[in-house]
C-alpha positions in Angstrom: -27.1 56.3 -30.5 -28.0 57.3 -34.0 -31.6 57.4 -35.2 -31.0 54.4 -37.5 -29.4 52.4 -34.7 -32.4 53.2 -32.5 -34.8 52.0 -35.2 -32.8 48.8 -35.8 -32.8 48.2 -32.0 -36.6 48.6 -32.0 -37.0 46.2 -34.9 -34.8 43.6 -33.1 -37.0 43.9 -30.0 -40.2 43.4 -32.1 -38.6 40.4 -33.8 -37.9 38.9 -30.4 -41.6 38.6 -29.8 -43.9 35.7 -30.7 -46.4 36.1 -33.6 -48.8 38.7 -32.4 -51.7 36.9 -34.0 -51.1 33.2 -33.2 -48.1 33.0 -30.9 -45.9 31.0 -33.2 -42.1 31.4 -33.8 -40.1 32.4 -35.8 -41.5 35.7 -36.9 -41.2 38.1 -39.8 -41.7 41.8 -39.5 -44.8 43.2 -41.2 -44.9 46.9 -42.1 -48.4 48.0 -41.4 -50.2 49.3 -44.5 -52.9 51.3 -42.7 -52.6 54.9 -43.6 -50.1 54.3 -46.4 -50.7 55.1 -50.1 -50.4 52.5 -52.9 -46.9 51.3 -53.2 -45.8 53.0 -50.0 -44.3 51.2 -47.0 -44.7 52.3 -43.4 -41.6 53.4 -41.5 -39.5 50.7 -39.9 -40.9 51.7 -36.5 -44.4 50.6 -37.5 -43.9 46.9 -37.7 -45.6 43.9 -36.1 -44.2 40.4 -35.5 -46.1 37.7 -37.5 -45.2 34.1 -38.4 -44.9 33.2 -42.1 -48.4 31.7 -42.1 -50.0 34.8 -40.6 -47.9 37.1 -42.8 -47.9 35.5 -46.3 -50.2 32.5 -45.9 -53.7 32.2 -47.5 -55.3 33.1 -44.1 -52.7 35.8 -43.4 -52.4 39.5 -43.8 -51.2 39.4 -47.4 -53.2 36.4 -48.3 -56.6 37.8 -47.3 -56.0 41.4 -48.0 -57.0 44.2 -45.6 -60.8 43.7 -45.7 -60.6 39.9 -45.7 -58.1 40.0 -42.8 -60.4 42.2 -40.8 -63.5 40.0 -41.5 -61.5 36.9 -40.5 -59.9 38.2 -37.3 -62.2 41.2 -36.4 -59.0 43.2 -35.7 -56.8 45.3 -38.0 -53.1 46.1 -38.3 -53.4 49.1 -35.9 -54.9 46.8 -33.2 -51.9 44.4 -33.6 -49.5 47.4 -33.6 -51.0 48.5 -30.3 -50.6 45.0 -28.9 -46.9 45.0 -30.1 -46.1 48.3 -28.4 -47.8 47.1 -25.2 -45.9 43.9 -25.2 -42.6 45.9 -25.3 -43.6 48.5 -22.8 
C-alpha cells in the first residue's frame, strides 16, 4: 500500500466516526491547527471528525477561534485528536 493510500484509508476511518464533540452525523474532517504556522495546514493524518455546526458554526472550532473554543469546551484540538485516535485503536 502506498503512503498516500494509507493516509486516505486513515481519513476514511476518521470520517466514519461520529462528531468527536457532540456525536452528530454527518461529519467533516478538521485539520488541527495546533502547532501550525499562519496559513499552514496540518498533515492529513492529523484530522478530527466534526459535524458542520461544531466545525464552522458560531459555537464551533472556526466560529469561536482557538481561544474561544477552549474557553467554551475546556478542551483543545489535541484533546480531540487523542479521542479520535483512541476511538480508532
